C-alpha positions as CSV (number, residue, x, y, z in Angstrom):
1,X,-36.1,27.7,-42.5
2,X,-38.7,27.9,-39.6
3,X,-41.8,25.4,-39.4
4,X,-44.6,28.3,-40.0
5,X,-43.2,30.0,-43.2
6,X,-43.0,25.8,-44.5
7,X,-46.3,25.4,-43.3
8,X,-47.9,28.9,-44.9
9,X,-45.9,27.9,-48.0
10,X,-47.9,24.7,-48.2
11,X,-51.3,26.6,-47.8
12,X,-50.7,29.8,-50.5
13,X,-49.4,26.0,-52.7
14,X,-52.7,24.2,-51.8
15,X,-55.2,27.5,-52.3
16,X,-53.3,27.8,-55.4
17,X,-53.6,24.6,-56.8
18,X,-57.4,24.5,-56.0
19,X,-58.0,27.8,-57.4
20,X,-56.6,26.4,-61.0
21,X,-58.5,23.4,-60.8
22,X,-61.8,24.6,-59.8
23,X,-61.2,26.6,-62.9
24,X,-60.0,23.9,-65.5
25,X,-63.3,21.6,-63.8
26,X,-65.6,24.6,-64.9
27,X,-63.6,25.4,-68.2
28,X,-64.4,21.8,-69.0
29,X,-67.6,21.1,-67.8
30,X,-68.7,24.6,-70.2
31,X,-67.0,22.9,-73.2
32,X,-68.7,19.9,-73.0
33,X,-72.4,21.2,-71.9
34,X,-74.9,21.7,-74.1
35,X,-76.6,24.9,-74.7
36,X,-79.8,26.5,-76.7
37,X,-77.0,28.8,-79.0
38,X,-73.1,29.4,-78.9
39,X,-73.2,33.0,-77.2
40,X,-74.4,31.2,-74.0
41,X,-71.3,29.2,-74.0
42,X,-69.1,32.0,-75.0
43,X,-70.7,33.9,-71.7
44,X,-69.7,31.5,-69.1
45,X,-65.9,31.1,-70.9
46,X,-65.3,34.8,-70.6
47,X,-67.0,34.5,-66.8
48,X,-64.8,32.1,-66.1
49,X,-61.7,33.5,-67.5
50,X,-62.7,36.5,-66.3
51,X,-63.2,36.0,-62.4
52,X,-62.0,31.9,-62.2
53,X,-63.1,31.7,-58.7
54,X,-66.7,33.5,-59.1
55,X,-67.2,32.5,-62.0
56,X,-66.2,28.8,-61.6
57,X,-68.7,28.9,-58.7
58,X,-71.3,30.2,-60.4
59,X,-71.2,28.1,-62.6
60,X,-71.4,24.9,-60.5
61,X,-74.3,26.6,-58.6
62,X,-76.6,27.6,-61.1
63,X,-75.8,27.3,-64.5
64,X,-74.6,23.8,-65.2
65,X,-77.2,22.3,-67.9
66,X,-79.9,19.7,-65.9
67,X,-79.1,15.9,-66.6
68,X,-82.5,13.7,-67.4
């Protein structure tokens, strides 16, 4: 086995783990967040499930309710 194939496999593994972790963290925070109505929560969950990478990034950038 070549070292380059090991390294590329490791890079893919790290990327997949990061991708899944990001989506799980976003879904966990969405489930725990306080929303004015249930439909907002459902829309955020759908956004993360349909497009996990983009939905998670958007959630962390603009979706989280402000903490006081």
